[in-house]
C-alpha positions as CSV (number, residue, x, y, z in Angstrom):
1,M,10.6,-3.3,205.2
2,K,8.1,-1.7,202.9
3,T,6.7,-4.0,200.3
4,G,3.7,-2.5,198.6
5,F,1.6,-5.1,200.2
6,G,-1.6,-3.1,200.9
7,G,0.7,-0.1,201.7
8,A,2.3,-1.7,204.7
9,S,5.0,-4.2,205.7
10,L,4.4,-7.9,205.1
11,P,2.0,-9.6,207.5
12,P,3.5,-11.6,210.5
13,H,2.7,-15.0,209.0
14,M,4.8,-14.2,206.0
15,W,7.8,-13.3,208.1
16,R,7.3,-16.5,210.1
17,A,7.3,-18.5,206.9
18,A,10.5,-16.8,205.7
19,Q,12.2,-17.7,209.0
20,R,11.2,-21.3,208.9
21,I,12.0,-21.8,205.3
22,T,15.5,-20.1,205.8
23,L,16.2,-22.6,208.6
24,C,14.9,-25.7,206.8
25,R,17.3,-28.6,207.0
26,T,19.9,-26.8,209.0
27,A,21.3,-27.5,212.5
28,A,19.0,-24.8,214.0
29,L,16.0,-27.1,213.6
30,G,17.8,-30.1,215.0
31,G,18.4,-33.5,213.4
32,H,20.2,-36.8,213.9
33,V,23.1,-38.9,212.9
34,Q,22.6,-42.3,211.2
35,A,25.4,-44.8,211.0
36,C,25.9,-48.1,209.3
37,P,25.9,-51.0,211.8
38,E,28.8,-52.5,209.9
39,G,30.9,-49.3,210.2
40,H,30.8,-48.3,206.6
41,G,30.1,-44.6,207.4
42,D,27.4,-42.3,208.8
43,R,25.1,-39.5,207.7
44,H,23.9,-36.3,209.2
45,W,20.2,-35.5,208.7
46,Y,18.8,-32.1,209.7
47,N,15.1,-31.6,210.3
48,S,12.8,-29.9,207.8
49,C,10.7,-26.9,208.6
50,K,7.5,-28.6,207.4
51,H,6.0,-25.3,206.3
52,R,3.6,-25.7,203.4
53,S,5.2,-23.0,201.4
54,C,8.7,-24.5,201.6
55,P,9.9,-25.9,198.2
56,M,12.0,-28.7,199.9
57,C,9.8,-30.5,202.4
58,N,6.3,-31.1,201.0
59,Y,6.9,-33.9,198.5
60,T,5.6,-36.7,200.7
61,S,2.5,-34.7,201.8
62,I,1.5,-34.0,198.2
63,E,1.9,-37.7,197.3
64,R,-0.3,-38.7,200.3
65,W,-3.0,-36.2,199.2
66,L,-2.8,-37.6,195.6
67,D,-3.2,-41.1,196.9
68,R,-6.4,-40.2,198.8
69,Q,-7.8,-38.3,195.8
70,K,-7.1,-41.0,193.3
71,A,-8.8,-43.5,195.5
72,R,-12.0,-41.4,195.2
73,V,-12.1,-40.6,191.5
74,L,-15.0,-41.7,189.4
75,D,-14.8,-43.7,186.2
76,C,-16.0,-40.9,184.0
77,D,-14.8,-38.0,181.9
78,Y,-13.4,-34.9,183.6
79,Y,-13.0,-31.3,182.7
80,H,-10.4,-28.7,183.7
81,V,-11.8,-25.3,184.2
82,I,-9.6,-22.2,184.9
83,I,-11.2,-19.1,186.3
84,T,-9.2,-15.9,186.7
85,V,-9.8,-12.7,188.7
86,D,-9.4,-9.5,186.6
87,N,-6.1,-7.9,187.5
88,A,-7.8,-4.5,188.1
89,L,-8.8,-6.0,191.4
90,D,-5.2,-6.7,192.6
91,R,-5.2,-3.9,195.2
92,L,-8.5,-5.0,196.6
93,W,-7.3,-8.6,196.7
94,L,-4.1,-7.6,198.7
95,A,-6.2,-5.6,201.2
96,N,-8.5,-8.6,201.8
97,V,-6.6,-11.8,200.9
98,R,-8.6,-14.2,202.9
99,S,-12.0,-12.8,202.2
100,M,-11.4,-12.4,198.5
101,T,-10.1,-16.0,198.4
102,D,-13.4,-17.2,199.9
103,I,-15.4,-15.2,197.4
104,L,-13.4,-16.6,194.5
105,F,-14.1,-20.2,195.7
106,R,-17.8,-19.6,196.3
107,A,-18.3,-17.8,193.0
108,A,-16.5,-20.5,191.0
109,R,-18.4,-23.3,192.8
110,D,-21.8,-21.5,192.4
111,T,-21.3,-20.8,188.8
112,V,-20.5,-24.4,187.8
113,F,-23.2,-25.9,190.1
114,E,-25.9,-23.5,189.0
115,L,-25.3,-24.2,185.3
116,L,-24.9,-27.9,185.6
117,G,-27.9,-28.1,187.8
118,D,-30.0,-26.6,185.0
119,P,-31.6,-29.4,182.9
120,K,-30.7,-27.4,179.8
121,Y,-27.0,-28.3,180.4
122,L,-27.0,-31.4,182.7
123,G,-29.6,-31.3,185.4
124,A,-27.4,-33.0,188.0
125,E,-24.9,-32.3,190.7
126,P,-21.3,-32.9,189.8
127,G,-18.1,-33.4,191.8
128,M,-15.7,-30.6,191.9
129,T,-12.2,-30.0,193.4
130,I,-10.8,-26.4,193.3
131,A,-7.2,-25.3,193.8
132,L,-6.2,-21.7,194.4
133,H,-3.2,-20.3,192.5
134,T,-2.2,-16.7,193.2
135,W,1.0,-16.3,191.2
136,G,2.1,-16.1,187.6
137,Q,5.4,-17.4,186.1
138,M,7.1,-14.1,187.0
139,Q,5.9,-14.4,190.7
140,G,3.6,-11.4,190.3
141,L,0.0,-11.5,191.7
142,H,-2.3,-13.4,189.4
143,P,-5.3,-14.9,191.5
144,H,-7.1,-17.7,189.7
145,V,-8.4,-21.2,190.4
146,H,-8.1,-24.5,188.7
147,C,-11.2,-26.7,188.9
148,L,-11.5,-30.4,188.3
149,V,-15.1,-31.1,187.3
150,T,-16.8,-34.5,186.7
151,G,-18.3,-34.9,183.2
152,G,-21.6,-35.9,184.8
153,G,-23.4,-35.9,188.1
154,L,-26.0,-37.3,190.5
155,T,-29.6,-36.4,189.6
156,P,-32.2,-35.6,192.2
157,D,-33.7,-39.1,191.8
158,G,-30.4,-40.8,192.5
159,A,-29.3,-41.6,188.9
160,W,-26.0,-40.8,187.1
161,R,-26.2,-38.5,184.2
162,A,-23.3,-37.8,181.9
163,V,-22.7,-34.6,180.0
164,K,-23.9,-34.7,176.3
165,N,-21.5,-35.1,173.4
166,G,-18.4,-34.4,175.5
167,F,-19.5,-30.8,176.0
168,L,-19.5,-29.4,179.6
169,L,-20.7,-25.8,179.4
170,P,-20.6,-22.9,176.9
171,G,-17.6,-20.7,177.9
172,R,-19.4,-17.4,177.3
173,V,-22.3,-18.3,179.6
174,A,-19.9,-19.5,182.3
175,R,-17.8,-16.4,182.0
176,D,-20.7,-13.9,182.3
177,L,-22.3,-15.8,185.2
178,F,-19.1,-16.0,187.2
179,R,-18.3,-12.3,186.6
180,G,-21.8,-11.4,187.8
181,K,-21.6,-13.6,190.9
182,F,-18.1,-12.5,191.8
183,I,-18.7,-8.8,191.4
184,A,-22.0,-9.0,193.4
185,M,-20.2,-10.7,196.3
186,V,-17.4,-8.2,196.3
187,R,-19.9,-5.3,196.1
188,Q,-21.8,-6.7,199.1
189,G,-18.7,-7.1,201.1
190,L,-17.6,-3.5,200.4
191,E,-21.0,-2.0,201.2
192,S,-21.3,-4.1,204.4
193,G,-17.8,-3.2,205.6
194,K,-16.6,-6.8,205.5
195,L,-14.1,-5.9,202.9
196,A,-11.6,-3.2,203.4
197,V,-11.1,-0.5,200.8
198,P,-7.5,-0.3,199.6
199,T,-5.3,2.3,201.2
200,G,-5.7,5.7,199.6
201,E,-9.0,4.9,197.9
202,R,-12.6,5.8,198.8
203,L,-15.4,3.3,198.8
204,Q,-17.1,4.9,195.8
205,Q,-13.9,4.5,193.8
206,S,-14.0,0.7,194.5
207,L,-17.7,0.5,193.6
208,N,-17.1,2.5,190.3
209,L,-14.3,0.0,189.4
210,L,-16.8,-2.9,189.9
211,N,-19.3,-1.2,187.6
212,K,-16.5,-0.9,185.0
213,L,-15.4,-4.5,185.3
214,G,-19.0,-5.6,184.9
215,R,-18.7,-4.6,181.2
216,K,-15.4,-6.4,180.6
217,K,-14.7,-9.9,179.3
218,W,-13.3,-12.1,182.1
219,N,-11.1,-15.1,181.6
220,V,-13.0,-18.4,182.1
221,C,-11.4,-21.2,180.2
222,I,-13.0,-24.7,179.9
223,R,-10.4,-27.1,178.7
224,E,-10.9,-30.1,176.5
225,R,-12.3,-33.4,177.9
226,Y,-10.0,-35.7,179.9
227,A,-10.7,-39.5,180.0
228,H,-9.5,-39.7,183.6
229,A,-8.7,-37.3,186.5
230,R,-5.2,-38.4,187.5
231,G,-3.3,-35.9,185.3
232,V,-5.4,-32.9,186.4
233,L,-5.1,-34.1,190.1
234,T,-1.3,-34.2,189.8
235,Y,-1.5,-30.6,188.3
236,L,-3.6,-29.5,191.2
237,G,-1.4,-31.1,193.8
238,R,1.4,-28.8,192.8
239,Y,-0.5,-25.9,194.3
240,M,-1.2,-27.5,197.7
241,R,2.3,-27.1,199.1
242,G,5.7,-26.1,198.1
243,G,5.4,-22.3,197.5
244,S,5.2,-20.4,194.3
245,I,8.6,-21.3,192.8
246,S,10.7,-24.5,192.9
247,N,14.4,-24.5,193.5
248,R,15.2,-25.9,190.0
249,R,13.9,-22.7,188.4
250,I,16.4,-20.5,190.2
251,V,19.5,-20.0,188.0
252,S,21.8,-17.9,190.2
253,W,22.1,-15.6,193.2
254,D,25.1,-13.3,193.8
255,G,24.0,-11.9,197.1
256,E,22.2,-9.0,195.6
257,T,20.2,-10.3,192.7
258,V,18.3,-13.5,191.9
259,R,17.9,-14.8,188.3
260,F,15.2,-17.4,187.6
261,R,13.5,-19.1,184.7
262,Y,9.9,-18.6,183.6
263,K,7.6,-19.3,180.8
264,D,6.3,-16.3,178.9
265,Y,2.8,-17.5,177.7
266,R,2.4,-14.3,175.7
267,D,5.3,-15.3,173.5
268,D,4.8,-18.3,171.2
269,G,2.6,-20.2,173.7
270,G,5.2,-20.3,176.5
271,K,8.7,-19.5,175.4
272,R,11.3,-20.1,178.2
273,K,13.0,-16.9,179.4
274,E,15.0,-15.6,182.4
275,M,14.3,-12.7,184.7
276,E,16.5,-11.0,187.2
277,L,15.2,-9.3,190.3
278,S,16.8,-7.7,193.4
279,L,16.9,-10.0,196.4
280,H,14.4,-7.7,198.2
281,D,11.9,-7.8,195.3
282,F,12.3,-11.5,194.8
283,V,11.7,-12.3,198.4
284,R,8.7,-10.0,198.5
285,R,7.1,-11.6,195.5
286,V,7.6,-15.1,196.8
287,L,6.3,-14.3,200.3
288,M,3.2,-12.5,198.9
289,H,1.8,-15.9,198.0
290,V,2.2,-17.6,201.4
291,P,-1.4,-18.4,202.6
292,E,-2.5,-17.5,206.1
293,P,-2.5,-20.2,208.7
294,G,-5.5,-22.5,208.5
295,Q,-6.4,-21.2,205.0
296,K,-7.5,-24.0,202.7
297,V,-6.1,-23.6,199.2
298,V,-7.7,-26.9,197.8
299,R,-11.4,-27.5,198.5
300,S,-13.9,-30.1,197.3
301,Y,-17.6,-29.7,196.6
302,G,-20.7,-31.6,195.5
303,I,-20.3,-35.4,195.5
304,F,-16.6,-34.9,196.2
305,A,-17.3,-33.1,199.5
306,G,-16.0,-35.0,202.6
307,S,-19.5,-35.3,204.1
308,R,-20.9,-36.8,200.9
309,R,-19.3,-40.3,201.0
310,A,-22.6,-42.1,200.6
311,D,-23.4,-40.1,197.4
312,L,-19.9,-40.7,196.1
313,N,-20.3,-44.4,196.7
314,R,-23.7,-44.3,195.0
315,C,-22.1,-42.8,191.9
316,R,-19.3,-45.3,192.0
317,E,-21.9,-48.1,192.1
318,L,-23.7,-46.7,189.1
319,L,-20.5,-46.5,187.2
320,G,-19.5,-50.1,188.0
321,Q,-16.9,-49.3,190.7
322,G,-16.6,-50.5,194.3
323,P,-16.9,-48.3,197.4
324,V,-14.1,-45.9,198.2
325,E,-11.2,-47.6,200.0
326,E,-8.8,-45.4,202.0
327,P,-5.2,-46.0,200.7
328,E,-2.6,-47.3,203.1
329,F,-0.5,-44.6,204.8
330,L,2.4,-43.6,202.5
331,G,5.6,-43.4,204.5
332,W,8.6,-41.5,203.1
333,Q,10.4,-44.7,202.4
334,E,7.5,-46.0,200.3
335,C,7.4,-42.6,198.6
336,V,11.1,-42.8,197.6
337,A,10.7,-46.4,196.4
338,K,7.6,-45.5,194.4
339,F,9.8,-43.5,192.0
340,G,12.6,-46.0,191.9
341,D,15.0,-43.9,194.0
342,K,17.5,-45.6,196.5
343,D,16.3,-45.8,200.1
344,P,18.5,-43.2,201.9
345,S,17.9,-45.0,205.2
346,R,20.0,-47.9,204.1
347,C,23.8,-48.1,203.8
348,P,24.9,-47.5,200.2
349,V,27.8,-50.0,200.7
350,C,26.2,-53.1,202.3
351,G,22.4,-52.2,202.2
352,A,22.0,-52.6,205.9
353,R,19.4,-50.3,207.6
354,M,21.2,-47.3,209.2
355,I,20.8,-46.9,212.9
356,T,20.4,-43.6,214.8
357,R,23.6,-42.8,216.8
358,E,23.0,-39.2,217.9
359,V,20.2,-36.6,218.0
360,F,20.7,-32.9,217.5
361,R,18.2,-30.9,219.5
362,P,17.0,-27.6,218.0
363,D,18.9,-24.6,219.2
364,F,18.4,-21.2,217.7
365,R,21.1,-19.5,219.8
366,D,24.3,-21.5,219.8
367,G,24.2,-23.6,216.6
368,H,23.3,-27.0,217.8
369,R,23.8,-29.5,220.7
370,K,24.6,-33.2,220.3
371,V,22.6,-35.4,222.6
372,P,23.6,-39.0,222.4
373,L,20.8,-41.6,222.6
374,P,20.8,-44.1,225.5
375,E,22.4,-47.4,224.6
376,A,20.0,-50.1,223.6
377,A,19.4,-52.8,226.2
């Protein structure tokens, strides 16, 4: 299957993702039967694939991540910064997805830290959480990062300093600095051979493109001040897991074409529209955004880094907060109850907790096998 992904077929990890997502919550992955102890009925539950790009089985994982992050937030203002890679670099991105991702994270981090470390703007080290987002509403390639930045930071002498007058950074300065850092890192990667030149191009063509992009305006957007971080964290959590499109956006599928909803931000600030793609093209677009195994798509820096707990607690103390306390483990039952939904592990008739009667073992060849559990003593 030719896809246009760097001139070759899709990488193996994308095909594995497709297989696992296709089998999610089917007998092929196994499951179990739960029954009411009073005989009011039973339910069949099939196992989830647990792939991070699956739109059906990552809800609990995201809620657990949000619980941990919300326990670490500081009582200060926050800023949402969006940094986008110029679309002229799409071919280079597809030829070097993992390396280009790392460059984007480093350039975004270094830009914010260098500017806020300057006494002219703040003179302190902030906390920063960055989430990678590689798709647009129409599922095309659109690499950018969403950054949650504290409206203040820890000074070299251990004091907390807030940004002045609710103003984080001048957008033009941040844009030009990011552009310079990103292009310099890409150029170094190309010249050292660490980045591959896109198929059909010569090294000099890629270098000439970088020279041209150095004169363009890049998209670095610094949003308005937020009084707390929870809303932006929830926004970032969407990109951790679940893939590039949710099931509720898919309108129809007739075996050959897929129709789905999207927002056109070029039309009246985000008018809702529908798009129809062939099944082949739709699947290709969705799989293009599956990250490689082990690739981190959400990363924390500065006083939010995992190794900086002491500094984070110092900032919390200065802001009148107690030390970070790890939240209790959030089970799926608690996650369901958190949003007021009925507990599916209880009988809908009498409310008794359902008991497991049978287990289906995974079987990819002959459907599934029923394996009764041993009787309780």
